[in-house]
C-alpha positions in Angstrom: -23.2 -81.0 119.4 -25.9 -81.7 116.7 -23.3 -81.7 113.9 -21.2 -84.3 115.9 -24.4 -86.6 116.2 -24.6 -86.3 112.4 -21.3 -87.0 111.7 -21.3 -89.8 114.0 -24.4 -91.1 111.9 -22.6 -90.8 108.7 -19.4 -92.4 110.2 -21.5 -95.3 111.6 -23.2 -95.8 108.2 -19.9 -95.7 106.4 -18.5 -98.3 108.9 -21.6 -100.4 108.4 -21.0 -100.5 104.7 -17.2 -101.0 104.9 -18.1 -104.0 107.2 -20.6 -105.7 104.9 -18.1 -105.2 102.3 -15.3 -106.7 104.3 -17.5 -109.6 105.3 -18.2 -110.3 101.7 -14.4 -110.1 100.9 -13.7 -112.5 103.5 -16.6 -114.8 102.6 -14.8 -114.7 98.9 -11.2 -115.1 99.7 -10.4 -116.1 103.1 -6.9 -117.4 102.8 -5.9 -114.2 100.9 -7.7 -111.7 103.5 -6.0 -113.8 106.5 -2.6 -113.3 104.9 -3.1 -109.6 104.4 -4.5 -109.3 108.1 -1.5 -111.5 109.4 0.6 -108.7 107.4 -1.2 -106.1 109.1 -0.8 -107.2 112.6 2.9 -108.1 111.9 3.3 -104.1 110.9 1.3 -103.0 113.6 3.2 -105.0 116.2 6.5 -103.6 114.6 5.3 -100.1 114.9 4.3 -100.7 118.5 7.4 -102.4 119.2 9.4 -99.5 117.6 7.5 -97.1 119.7 8.1 -99.1 123.1 11.8 -99.0 121.8 12.0 -95.4 121.1 10.5 -94.6 124.9 13.1 -96.9 126.3 15.8 -95.5 124.3 
């Protein structure tokens, strides 16, 4: 249990650092990141759609 709490602290610190990095990147280059986000969303949607299709099929 203690180990898990410590691991959560490590993870939350990493997530915070990543979030700060991402925010800086967004401020630097909004158009590029929005395009990347759109691509990522499209990929995720296609994966979700494929999984749903597999369930139906």
